C-alpha positions as CSV (number, residue, x, y, z in Angstrom):
1,M,0.0,0.0,0.0
2,K,2.8,2.3,0.9
3,N,4.5,1.6,-2.4
4,V,1.4,2.5,-4.4
5,L,0.8,5.7,-2.5
6,T,4.4,6.8,-2.9
7,K,4.3,6.2,-6.7
8,T,1.0,8.0,-7.0
9,V,2.3,11.1,-5.1
10,L,5.5,11.1,-7.2
11,T,3.5,10.9,-10.4
12,L,1.2,13.7,-9.4
13,A,4.2,15.8,-8.3
14,L,5.9,15.2,-11.7
15,A,2.7,16.1,-13.6
16,A,2.3,19.3,-11.6
17,A,5.9,20.3,-12.2
18,A,5.6,19.7,-15.9
19,G,2.4,21.8,-16.1
20,V,3.7,24.9,-14.2
21,P,5.9,26.4,-17.1
22,A,3.0,26.1,-19.5
23,A,0.6,27.8,-17.0
24,L,3.1,30.7,-16.4
25,A,4.0,31.3,-20.0
26,K,2.9,34.7,-21.4
27,P,0.8,34.7,-24.5
28,K,2.3,36.2,-27.6
29,K,1.3,39.8,-28.3
30,P,-0.5,40.3,-31.7
31,K,1.5,42.0,-34.4
32,H,0.4,45.5,-35.3
33,S,-0.9,46.1,-38.8
34,A,1.2,48.0,-41.4
35,E,-1.3,50.9,-41.2
36,H,-0.8,51.1,-37.4
37,V,3.0,51.0,-37.7
38,A,3.1,53.7,-40.4
39,A,0.7,56.0,-38.5
40,V,2.8,55.7,-35.3
41,K,6.0,56.4,-37.3
42,K,4.4,59.5,-38.8
43,C,3.2,60.8,-35.4
44,N,6.7,60.3,-34.0
45,D,8.4,62.0,-37.0
46,D,6.0,64.9,-36.8
47,Y,6.7,65.2,-33.0
48,A,10.5,65.1,-33.5
49,A,10.2,67.8,-36.2
50,A,8.1,70.0,-33.9
51,K,10.5,69.6,-31.0
52,T,13.4,70.6,-33.3
53,A,11.6,73.7,-34.5
54,A,10.6,74.6,-30.9
55,S,14.2,74.2,-29.7
56,K,15.2,77.2,-31.9
57,L,12.8,79.5,-30.1
58,K,13.4,81.1,-26.7
59,G,11.5,81.7,-23.5
60,K,7.7,81.4,-23.4
61,E,7.4,80.8,-27.1
62,R,9.6,77.6,-26.7
63,K,7.6,76.4,-23.8
64,D,4.3,76.9,-25.6
65,A,5.6,75.3,-28.8
66,L,6.8,72.2,-26.9
67,A,3.5,72.0,-25.0
68,K,1.5,72.2,-28.3
69,A,3.8,69.6,-29.9
70,K,3.3,67.2,-27.0
71,A,-0.5,67.7,-27.1
72,D,-0.6,67.2,-30.9
73,H,1.5,64.0,-30.5
74,V,-0.8,62.6,-27.8
75,Q,-3.9,63.4,-30.0
76,C,-2.2,61.9,-33.1
77,L,-1.5,58.6,-31.2
78,K,-5.1,58.4,-30.0
79,N,-6.2,58.6,-33.7
80,V,-4.0,55.7,-34.8
81,P,-5.9,52.7,-36.1
82,N,-5.7,49.7,-33.7
83,P,-4.6,46.3,-35.0
């Protein structure tokens, strides 16, 4: 009886140990569509250009231009098509 019980416990422990990595594995993220990637790239390029243009200004104008660039970037990213 003791032998059967020991083998059963060992078998269950082995099965549980084999199932743990599969249960903890993260699911793969879906790839974004080509439209999504292109739209995000355009938003980022526009933001970089606006930041470059704003860096040539001084004082309050620079601060306002950077704030507008950031707000436009956030709005642009909200309008990007989802995959």
